[in-house]
N, C-alpha and C positions, 0 to 999 in steps of 0.2 A: 218665829215662836212655833212650838210644837202644835199639831192640829189638835183640836178639841181639848186644850189645856183648860183645866179648871181652876179656880181661885184656890182651892185647898192644894192642889199639886204645885202651884206656883209658890205658895207661901212655905211648903215643905221645902222646896228646893232652895227658896232663898234663906232658910233657916241652915240648910246644909252648907251654903256658900258661906255664910257668916261664920260657922263653926271653922270651916277651913281656913278662911281668911284671918279670924282671930287667932287661930292656932299657930300662925306664922311659918307654917310648913310648906309654903307655895313659893316656887321660883318665881323670880320677878317677871319673868317672861310670860308665865301663867296669871300673874295677878291681874293685869290689864284685861285679859280675856275674861276672867271671873268677875271682875268689877262690871264690865260691859254687861254680862248676862244678868248681874244682880239688877242693874240699871233697867234693863228691859223687863224683868220680871215685876220690878217695882212699878214701871209704867202700866203693865198689864193689869196688876192687882189694883192700881188706882183707878183705871178705867172702869173695871168690874165693879168696884165700891161706889163709883160715881153714878153708874147706870143703875144699880140696885136702889141707891138713895132716891135717884129721879122717879124710879117706878113706885117705890114704897110712898113717895110724897103725892105722886099722881092719884094712887089708890086711897090715900087717905083724904085727899082733896075731894075725890068723887064721892067718898063715903059721907063726908060732911055735907056735901051739896044735896044728898038725898033727904 
């Protein structure tokens, strides 16, 4: 994955990939590569969301304990 990829940039790329794939203008040889990239971006986004959720929960729990 790219260095310092942000969630927003990953989502933009995912949306672009989805448009390309849905458009049906991708050669079959490129389709597997595009799908693999999308899979990697999805995993990246999921990890970012999971970490953010854990941090928010931690902050809320700390606030509730005070």
